[in-house]
C-alpha positions as CSV (number, residue, x, y, z in Angstrom):
1,C,129.8,195.6,153.9
2,S,127.5,193.4,155.5
3,S,124.6,191.6,153.5
4,D,122.6,191.7,156.8
5,L,122.1,195.4,156.4
6,F,120.3,195.1,153.0
7,E,117.3,193.0,151.7
8,F,117.3,192.4,147.8
9,A,114.6,192.0,145.1
10,W,114.7,191.3,141.5
11,F,112.5,192.1,138.5
12,E,112.3,192.0,135.0
13,G,113.2,195.3,133.2
14,G,109.7,196.5,131.6
15,S,107.5,194.8,134.1
16,Q,107.1,197.2,136.7
17,F,106.5,200.5,135.1
18,D,105.3,202.4,137.9
19,L,108.4,201.2,140.2
20,E,110.6,202.3,137.0
21,D,109.1,205.6,136.6
22,T,109.2,206.5,140.2
23,L,112.7,205.5,140.4
24,E,113.7,207.1,137.2
25,L,115.1,203.9,135.7
26,T,115.3,205.1,132.2
27,F,118.9,204.1,131.2
28,G,118.4,200.4,130.7
29,F,119.2,197.4,132.7
30,P,120.8,195.6,134.9
31,A,120.1,198.5,137.6
32,V,120.8,198.6,141.3
33,V,118.9,200.8,143.3
34,A,118.6,201.2,147.2
35,V,115.4,202.2,148.8
36,S,114.6,203.4,152.4
37,L,110.8,203.3,153.0
38,D,111.8,204.6,156.4
39,K,113.6,207.6,155.2
40,N,111.3,208.0,152.2
41,A,114.4,208.1,150.0
42,Y,116.4,206.2,147.1
43,V,119.7,206.3,145.3
44,V,120.3,204.5,142.0
45,L,123.9,203.0,141.1
46,R,125.2,205.3,138.1
47,G,128.1,203.1,137.3
48,S,129.3,200.0,135.9
49,F,127.4,196.7,137.0
50,N,130.2,194.7,138.4
51,E,130.8,193.2,141.8
52,K,133.5,196.2,142.8
53,S,131.2,198.8,141.9
54,V,128.0,197.5,143.6
55,S,130.1,196.6,146.9
56,R,131.2,200.1,146.8
57,F,127.9,201.7,146.1
58,L,126.4,199.4,149.2
59,T,129.2,200.5,151.6
60,S,128.7,204.2,150.6
61,I,125.2,203.8,151.4
62,S,125.8,201.8,154.9
63,T,128.4,204.6,156.0
64,G,126.2,207.7,155.1
65,R,128.5,208.8,152.4
66,Q,126.0,208.2,149.6
67,G,123.8,211.1,148.8
68,T,119.8,210.0,148.2
69,V,117.1,211.5,146.5
70,P,113.5,211.9,147.9
71,L,111.0,209.3,147.0
72,R,107.8,211.2,145.6
73,K,105.7,208.4,146.1
74,I,105.6,204.8,147.1
75,P,105.4,202.9,143.7
76,E,102.8,200.4,143.1
77,I,104.2,196.9,142.4
78,A,102.1,195.2,139.6
79,D,101.3,191.4,139.8
80,V,103.3,189.6,136.9
81,E,104.0,186.0,135.7
82,P,106.7,184.6,137.5
83,W,110.0,184.1,135.5
84,D,110.5,180.6,134.3
85,G,114.3,180.8,134.5
86,L,114.8,180.5,130.9
87,D,115.8,183.0,128.3
88,G,113.4,184.7,126.2
89,T,112.7,183.5,122.6
90,P,115.1,185.3,120.0
91,I,113.1,187.3,117.6
92,E,113.4,186.0,114.2
93,E,114.8,188.4,111.8
94,E,113.5,189.0,108.3
95,P,116.3,188.5,105.7
96,L,117.9,191.8,104.4
97,E,116.9,190.9,100.9
98,D,113.3,191.0,102.0
99,I,113.7,194.3,103.5
100,M,115.9,196.0,101.1
101,G,114.2,194.6,98.1
102,W,117.5,193.4,96.6
103,D,119.3,190.0,96.1
104,D,122.9,189.6,96.2
105,E,123.0,187.4,93.2
106,D,121.8,190.1,91.1
107,E,125.0,192.1,91.8
108,L,127.2,189.2,90.4
């Protein structure tokens, strides 16, 4: 399928609540969604996220074989801080001993 048929956008999961709610993106990320504002419809890729699956998904859309869901409203796009291109800061975990109230040395 030709990439000229599609335009692409990217957003961080959790940053566009109205968009995620409208498109029923409740299953996790990454996600691929095709939206047609002209047809007031959308479809979500419900399969593995790999090159072959995405290619088949886009081909099925461009050939009209992919069913769509009515778009119940045009979601609002929130203004967010641009991604800095870096990974997030890992959460520092508490030691298990502190959480459980025991110490491995007590068992020796």
